[in-house]
Each structure stands twice: as structure tokens, then as C-alpha cells.
N, C-alpha and C positions, 0 to 999 in steps of 0.2 A: 485545569491541570497546570497551566502556566509554564509550558516547556518552551525554551528559547534556544534555537540552534542558529549559529552564524559561522559561515566560512569553513565548510568541510566538504568532502566529496559526496557523501551520502548521509542524509539526515537520520533516517531509520533504515536499518537493514533487517527485514523480517522474513528473509528467505530460509529455506530448509537446507542449510549448508553442512549438514552432517553433525558430527560431534556425538558423543555417547558411544555405547557398544551394543552389539546385538544386530539382529536382522533388520529392525526398523529404527534406523538412527537418522531419518530425514524429516522427522516431525518438526514442522515450522511453528510459528506463532499462530494460534487459532483465530484470534481477533484482536483488533487494536482500535481504540478510541482516542482521538486527539482533539481536545477541546481547549478553547481560549489560549491558543499558543501561536508562536511565530517561528517561521523558518526563512532565512534569507542568505543570499550569496552562496547557494548550494546547487550544483548541477542536477542532482537527483534528490528530491526531498524524501521519498519513500520508495525503497526497492523491495518488491515482492516476488513470490514465485510466479511462474507462468499461469495465466488465468484458467487454463484447461487442465490443471492438475488438482489433486485432492489436497495439496499442501498450500493452496492459496490462502492468504490471510484475509479475513473479512475486515474491511476498513470502514470507519465512520469518522469523517472530518467535520468539525463544527466550530465555527468562528476561528478559522485558521488564517492568519495573515501570512502571505507569501510575498517575497520581494526578491527580484533577480534570481528566479528559479527557472531552469531549462525544462525540467520535467517534474511535475508534482508527484505523480505515481508512475513508476516504470516497472515492467516485469524483467525477469532475469534474461529474457531473450532480446531485450532492448526495445520492446514495443511500449509506446506511450499509452498509458491507460487514462491519465489525466494530464493535460498539457500544463506547462508552467507559464508564469508571467509575474506580474506584480499586482496583487489584488487581495481581497479578503474572501475566503470561501465560506459562505454562510452555512451550508450543509451539503455534504456529498457522501455517497456510500458505494461500496463495492462488496458483492456477496456472491458466493457460489450456491448453486442449488442443483438438485437432481430432478430430472423430468421423470415422473413416476411411470408413465406408460412405456417410455422408450429406455428407461434406465440410463440416460445420458447425463453427463456432467456438463453444465453450462454456467455462465456467469452473467450478472447484471451489474451495471454501474449507472448512476444517475444523480442529478441534483435532487435533493429532497426538500 
């Protein structure tokens, strides 16, 4: 992809911040893949909806170089989902899923 972000407040804002008309105007970004990219000098690289909502963006980060980042992934409540630092993220993912028996919404995050 080759996206390069430097010196801003939020690299990617993929929250469901409204917009549009009608009853359901909170649909956020469904999924985002960031490959072969660089984000530096940014307090929050990726801002997403809270993990326990249906509007959470599924994320996949692959070969992402981060430098001078406070939080790589943060939710709208301020919770850190992936800490920041200066490194190259080989592969990392975040996904929501439904537990079939209990019909509960949960999320998983992990290095892959």
C-alpha cells in the first residue's frame, strides 16, 4: 500500500462518527488492511470504535513501521488496544466475533 503518515494527531480515524441521514447513520469502516506503510510522530496511529460494539473496525496490520507513536491502536473510550513505540509490526490483527451459544459479542487481538 505504501501509506506514509507523519506529524498529525490521529493517523487513521475509523470510528462511526455519524454522517448521513436516517435511523442508522453510525456505520463505521468494516475492515482496514494497512500493509508496507509507515506512521510516525503521531499520538494515536489508529482510532477505532470501542471493541464491544458492532461498529468495531476489523484491522490487519502487516509490515507497518511505527516511530514515536504513543498508541498504535486506541478505541474511542481511550483504551489502548495496541501500545505504541518505535518498531516494525510484522503482523497484527483485531477482529470481532459472535459467540454462537451465548450470542455475545467479543473481540480478539493478537500477533499473527
